[in-house]
C-alpha positions as CSV (number, residue, x, y, z in Angstrom):
1,M,-71.1,-17.7,-28.7
2,K,-68.6,-15.2,-29.9
3,K,-69.9,-12.6,-27.4
4,T,-69.5,-15.1,-24.6
5,L,-65.9,-16.0,-25.7
6,R,-65.0,-12.3,-26.0
7,L,-66.5,-11.7,-22.5
8,F,-64.5,-14.6,-21.1
9,L,-61.3,-13.4,-22.6
10,W,-61.9,-9.8,-21.5
11,L,-62.6,-11.0,-17.9
12,L,-59.4,-13.2,-18.1
13,I,-57.3,-10.3,-19.2
14,V,-58.7,-8.0,-16.5
15,G,-58.3,-10.7,-13.9
16,L,-54.6,-11.3,-14.9
17,A,-54.0,-7.6,-15.0
18,L,-55.5,-7.2,-11.5
19,M,-53.5,-10.2,-10.3
20,G,-50.3,-8.8,-11.9
21,A,-50.9,-5.4,-10.3
22,G,-51.5,-7.0,-7.0
23,V,-48.3,-9.1,-7.3
24,G,-46.4,-6.2,-8.6
25,G,-47.6,-4.0,-5.8
26,A,-46.8,-6.6,-3.2
27,A,-43.4,-7.1,-4.8
28,W,-42.7,-3.4,-4.9
29,W,-43.9,-3.0,-1.3
30,G,-41.5,-5.8,-0.4
31,W,-38.6,-4.1,-2.2
32,E,-39.2,-0.9,-0.4
33,R,-39.1,-2.7,3.0
34,P,-35.8,-2.7,4.9
35,V,-34.0,-6.1,4.8
36,L,-33.2,-7.9,7.9
37,M,-29.5,-8.2,8.7
38,R,-27.4,-10.0,11.4
39,A,-25.8,-6.7,12.4
40,D,-26.2,-2.9,12.0
41,V,-23.5,-2.9,9.3
42,V,-22.7,-6.0,7.1
43,D,-19.8,-6.1,4.7
44,Y,-19.9,-8.4,1.8
45,L,-17.8,-9.2,-1.3
46,I,-19.0,-9.7,-4.8
47,D,-16.6,-11.7,-7.0
48,N,-15.8,-10.9,-10.6
49,G,-18.2,-12.7,-13.0
50,S,-21.0,-13.1,-10.4
51,T,-24.5,-13.4,-11.7
52,P,-27.4,-11.5,-10.0
53,R,-28.4,-14.8,-8.3
54,Q,-24.8,-15.3,-7.1
55,M,-24.7,-11.8,-5.8
56,A,-27.9,-12.3,-3.8
57,Q,-26.4,-15.6,-2.4
58,A,-23.3,-13.7,-1.4
59,M,-25.4,-11.3,0.5
60,Q,-27.3,-14.1,2.1
61,A,-24.0,-15.8,3.2
62,A,-22.9,-12.5,4.8
63,G,-26.1,-12.3,6.9
64,I,-28.5,-10.2,4.7
65,E,-31.9,-11.8,4.4
66,I,-32.8,-11.4,0.7
67,D,-34.6,-13.7,-1.8
68,P,-32.2,-14.6,-4.6
69,L,-35.0,-15.2,-7.1
70,A,-36.8,-12.0,-6.3
71,F,-33.5,-10.1,-6.5
72,V,-32.8,-11.6,-10.0
73,W,-36.2,-10.4,-11.2
74,L,-35.9,-6.9,-9.7
75,A,-32.5,-6.6,-11.4
76,R,-33.8,-7.8,-14.8
77,L,-37.1,-5.8,-14.8
78,S,-35.3,-2.6,-13.8
79,G,-32.5,-3.1,-16.4
80,R,-29.9,-3.1,-13.6
81,D,-28.7,-6.7,-14.2
82,K,-26.2,-5.6,-16.8
83,L,-24.8,-2.8,-14.6
84,L,-24.0,-4.7,-11.4
85,K,-20.3,-4.5,-10.5
86,A,-18.1,-6.8,-8.5
87,G,-16.4,-5.4,-5.4
88,A,-16.7,-4.9,-1.7
89,Y,-20.0,-3.4,-0.4
90,E,-21.5,-2.4,2.9
91,A,-25.2,-2.9,3.8
92,R,-26.6,-0.7,6.6
93,V,-29.6,-0.9,8.8
94,G,-32.6,0.5,6.9
95,D,-31.3,-0.5,3.5
96,T,-34.0,-1.9,1.2
97,P,-33.4,-4.5,-1.6
98,W,-33.8,-1.6,-4.1
99,V,-31.1,0.4,-2.3
100,L,-28.7,-2.6,-2.3
101,L,-29.4,-3.1,-6.0
102,E,-28.8,0.6,-6.8
103,R,-25.6,0.6,-4.8
104,M,-24.1,-2.3,-6.7
105,A,-25.3,-0.9,-10.1
106,N,-23.5,2.4,-9.3
107,G,-20.4,0.7,-8.0
108,D,-20.7,2.4,-4.6
109,M,-18.1,0.2,-3.0
110,T,-16.4,0.3,0.4
111,Q,-12.7,1.0,0.5
112,A,-9.9,0.2,2.9
113,R,-6.5,1.9,3.5
114,L,-3.1,0.6,4.2
115,T,0.0,2.7,4.9
116,F,3.6,1.9,4.3
117,P,5.6,4.4,6.3
118,E,8.8,5.9,5.1
119,G,11.8,3.9,6.2
120,W,10.0,0.5,6.3
121,T,11.8,-2.5,5.1
122,F,10.3,-5.0,2.7
123,A,9.9,-7.4,5.6
124,Q,7.8,-4.9,7.4
125,I,5.7,-4.2,4.3
126,R,5.0,-7.9,3.9
127,A,4.1,-8.3,7.6
128,A,1.6,-5.4,7.3
129,L,0.0,-7.0,4.2
130,D,-0.2,-10.4,5.9
131,A,-1.8,-8.9,9.0
132,D,-4.5,-7.0,7.2
133,E,-7.7,-9.0,7.1
134,Q,-9.1,-7.0,4.2
135,V,-6.3,-8.0,1.9
136,R,-6.3,-11.3,-0.1
137,H,-3.0,-13.0,0.8
138,D,-1.8,-14.3,-2.6
139,T,1.9,-13.9,-1.7
140,K,1.8,-15.4,1.8
141,D,3.8,-18.5,0.8
142,M,5.9,-16.9,-1.9
143,E,9.6,-16.1,-1.8
144,A,10.7,-12.5,-2.5
145,A,12.2,-13.6,-5.8
146,D,8.9,-15.1,-6.8
147,I,7.1,-11.9,-6.0
148,L,9.5,-9.8,-8.1
149,K,9.0,-12.2,-11.0
150,R,5.2,-12.0,-10.7
151,L,5.5,-8.2,-10.7
152,A,8.1,-8.2,-13.6
153,L,10.6,-6.2,-11.5
154,E,14.2,-6.4,-12.6
155,P,16.3,-5.7,-9.4
156,A,17.5,-8.9,-7.7
157,A,16.3,-7.6,-4.3
158,P,12.9,-6.2,-3.3
159,E,14.2,-3.7,-0.8
160,G,13.4,0.0,-1.5
161,L,11.3,-0.7,-4.6
162,F,7.9,-0.2,-2.9
163,Y,7.0,3.5,-2.4
164,P,6.0,4.5,1.1
165,D,2.5,5.9,0.9
166,T,-1.1,5.2,1.9
167,Y,-2.9,2.9,-0.5
168,V,-6.7,2.9,-0.9
169,F,-8.1,-0.5,-2.1
170,T,-11.2,-2.5,-2.3
171,P,-11.4,-5.1,0.5
172,G,-10.5,-8.5,-1.0
173,S,-7.9,-7.0,-3.3
174,S,-4.7,-9.1,-3.8
175,D,-1.6,-8.1,-1.9
176,L,0.1,-8.5,-5.3
177,D,-2.0,-5.7,-6.7
178,I,-1.1,-3.4,-3.8
179,L,2.6,-4.2,-4.2
180,R,2.3,-3.6,-7.9
181,R,0.8,-0.1,-7.3
182,A,3.6,0.6,-4.7
183,A,6.3,-0.5,-7.1
184,Q,4.8,1.6,-10.0
185,A,4.6,4.6,-7.7
186,G,8.3,4.1,-6.6
187,E,9.5,3.7,-10.2
188,Q,7.7,6.8,-11.4
189,T,8.9,8.9,-8.4
190,L,12.5,7.7,-8.9
191,A,12.4,8.4,-12.6
192,S,11.1,11.9,-12.2
193,A,13.6,12.7,-9.4
194,W,16.5,11.3,-11.4
195,Q,15.7,13.5,-14.4
196,Q,15.9,16.6,-12.2
197,R,19.1,15.6,-10.3
198,D,22.2,17.7,-9.8
199,R,24.5,16.8,-12.7
200,D,27.8,16.5,-10.9
201,L,26.9,13.7,-8.5
202,P,29.0,10.5,-8.1
203,L,25.9,8.5,-8.8
204,E,25.8,6.6,-12.0
205,T,22.2,5.1,-12.0
206,P,18.8,5.8,-10.5
207,Y,19.2,2.6,-8.4
208,Q,22.3,4.1,-6.7
209,A,20.3,7.2,-5.9
210,L,17.7,4.9,-4.4
211,I,20.3,3.2,-2.3
212,L,21.7,6.5,-1.0
213,A,18.2,7.8,-0.3
214,S,17.4,4.8,1.8
215,I,20.4,5.4,3.9
216,I,19.5,9.1,4.4
217,E,16.0,8.0,5.3
218,K,17.3,5.8,8.1
219,E,19.9,8.3,9.3
220,T,17.4,11.1,10.1
221,G,13.8,12.0,10.3
222,H,14.7,15.7,10.7
223,G,13.9,17.4,7.5
224,A,16.3,20.2,7.8
225,D,19.3,17.8,8.1
226,R,18.5,15.5,5.2
227,A,20.3,17.5,2.5
228,R,23.3,18.2,4.7
229,I,23.6,14.5,5.6
230,A,23.3,13.7,1.9
231,G,26.2,16.2,1.3
232,V,28.4,14.3,3.8
233,F,27.9,11.0,2.0
234,I,28.4,12.6,-1.4
235,N,31.7,14.2,-0.1
236,R,32.8,10.8,1.1
237,L,31.9,9.0,-2.2
238,R,33.9,11.6,-4.1
239,I,37.1,11.1,-2.2
240,G,36.7,7.3,-1.8
241,M,36.1,7.5,2.0
242,P,33.9,4.7,3.5
243,L,30.4,5.9,4.3
244,Q,30.6,4.3,7.8
245,T,26.9,4.5,8.5
246,D,25.3,2.4,11.2
247,P,21.9,1.8,9.6
248,T,23.6,-0.2,6.8
249,V,25.5,-2.4,9.4
250,I,22.2,-3.0,11.3
251,Y,20.5,-4.0,8.0
252,G,23.3,-6.4,7.2
253,M,23.0,-8.0,10.7
254,G,19.3,-8.9,10.1
255,A,17.8,-10.8,13.0
256,D,21.1,-10.7,14.9
257,Y,20.7,-7.0,15.7
258,Q,19.2,-6.7,19.2
259,G,19.0,-3.0,19.6
260,R,22.6,-2.1,20.3
261,L,25.7,-1.9,18.0
262,R,29.0,-3.1,19.5
263,K,32.5,-2.7,18.1
264,K,32.6,-6.3,16.9
265,D,29.4,-5.6,14.9
266,L,31.1,-2.7,13.1
267,E,34.0,-5.1,12.3
268,R,31.8,-8.0,11.1
269,D,31.8,-7.9,7.3
270,T,28.6,-8.2,5.4
271,P,27.7,-6.8,1.9
272,W,26.0,-3.9,3.7
273,N,28.7,-3.0,6.2
274,T,29.9,0.4,5.1
275,Y,32.7,0.3,7.7
276,T,34.4,-2.7,6.1
277,R,33.4,-2.0,2.5
278,P,33.8,1.1,0.4
279,G,31.1,2.8,-1.6
280,L,27.4,2.2,-1.6
281,P,25.9,-1.1,-0.3
282,P,24.5,-3.5,-3.0
283,T,20.8,-2.7,-2.3
284,P,18.7,-0.1,-0.5
285,I,18.2,-0.8,3.2
286,A,14.6,0.5,3.3
287,S,11.9,2.3,1.3
288,P,12.9,6.0,1.2
289,G,10.3,8.7,0.9
290,K,10.4,11.5,-1.7
291,A,12.1,14.0,0.7
292,A,15.0,11.6,1.2
293,L,15.2,10.9,-2.5
294,M,15.3,14.6,-3.3
295,A,18.0,15.1,-0.7
296,A,20.2,12.4,-2.3
297,L,19.8,14.0,-5.7
298,H,20.1,17.6,-4.4
299,P,22.6,17.4,-1.6
300,E,23.8,20.5,0.3
301,Q,27.2,21.7,-0.9
302,H,29.6,22.0,2.1
303,D,32.9,20.6,3.5
304,F,31.5,18.4,6.2
305,L,32.7,14.8,6.3
306,Y,31.2,13.7,9.7
307,F,28.0,13.9,11.6
308,V,26.7,12.5,14.9
309,S,23.2,12.5,16.4
310,R,22.6,15.1,19.2
311,G,20.0,12.8,20.7
312,D,17.0,15.1,19.9
313,G,16.6,14.1,16.2
314,T,19.1,16.7,14.9
315,S,22.7,16.1,14.0
316,E,26.1,17.8,14.7
317,F,28.3,18.1,11.7
318,S,32.1,18.3,11.6
319,K,34.7,19.0,8.9
320,N,37.5,16.9,10.4
321,L,38.0,13.9,12.7
322,A,39.2,15.9,15.7
323,A,36.0,18.0,15.7
324,H,33.9,14.9,15.2
325,N,35.5,13.1,18.1
326,R,34.7,16.0,20.3
327,A,31.1,15.9,19.1
328,V,31.0,12.2,19.8
329,G,32.3,12.8,23.3
330,K,29.7,15.5,23.9
331,Y,26.6,13.8,22.5
332,I,27.3,10.1,22.6
333,L,29.8,9.6,25.5
334,K,28.3,12.6,27.4
335,R,31.6,14.3,28.0
336,N,31.9,18.1,28.3
């Protein structure tokens, strides 16, 4: 009797082992087969806190044919279930379930890029964020003041606070997170530049330097002229002469500006009209890059008080009004 029982148990164990090996072999073969997908490349997003089952369901929803239960067991048996990371991923033709699992365990995420060019206004930055389909639009219905509050930024206006650069992010990232990174980059760049500034400037705070840099940014894209233009504005600030710079007038006009400044526009008073008001405007008028910021804090020393565009990106500089009027006649009014 005992021998019969032992034989039965032995046969049962062997049978189960063979069955397990067969199932395991079949499962392994299945995990080494490429998954079917709705396209050659499928992007999918794994939310924070997702379980392996929810991750598989997210892949299914994106168009990747994968069995959630089988994925859960593969993750558990391989010990990868504790390593899987949230984020944006890309599945490609030929990927097997094992490849997909390994990719998420290693955090091999896809990335997106968004560029804020130098000289952009906050309105342009927000428009770019709103138009990017890979960004989560948490600020879409928020006022600028609410955004500043959420980001714990002290200035009353957002203009100029967000550093122009290319930001790499995981698709699905919040626009608030991207703005936070841009604000931190701007704060760090400004603080570092301010510490290295020329010591005899008529600028009392880093924010004033940011304002001046934004004007320089909008006045010229010609690198060689930035420090000289900065010197013109510094000379004017020192003697109390109005800055009289068109970009500030344009900024103050807002949507009323239609591509051409007229005499009445220069006479129309706004907080940013540097023809009607002395000194710097109350806020920056755009996001200046590092070159414009360095020019504002290291202006060229000279006697120029005027400049006018030559029409080719460079500027003509003058030391007195008579010379400036001649330059205006030559380059603006086209008089010889």
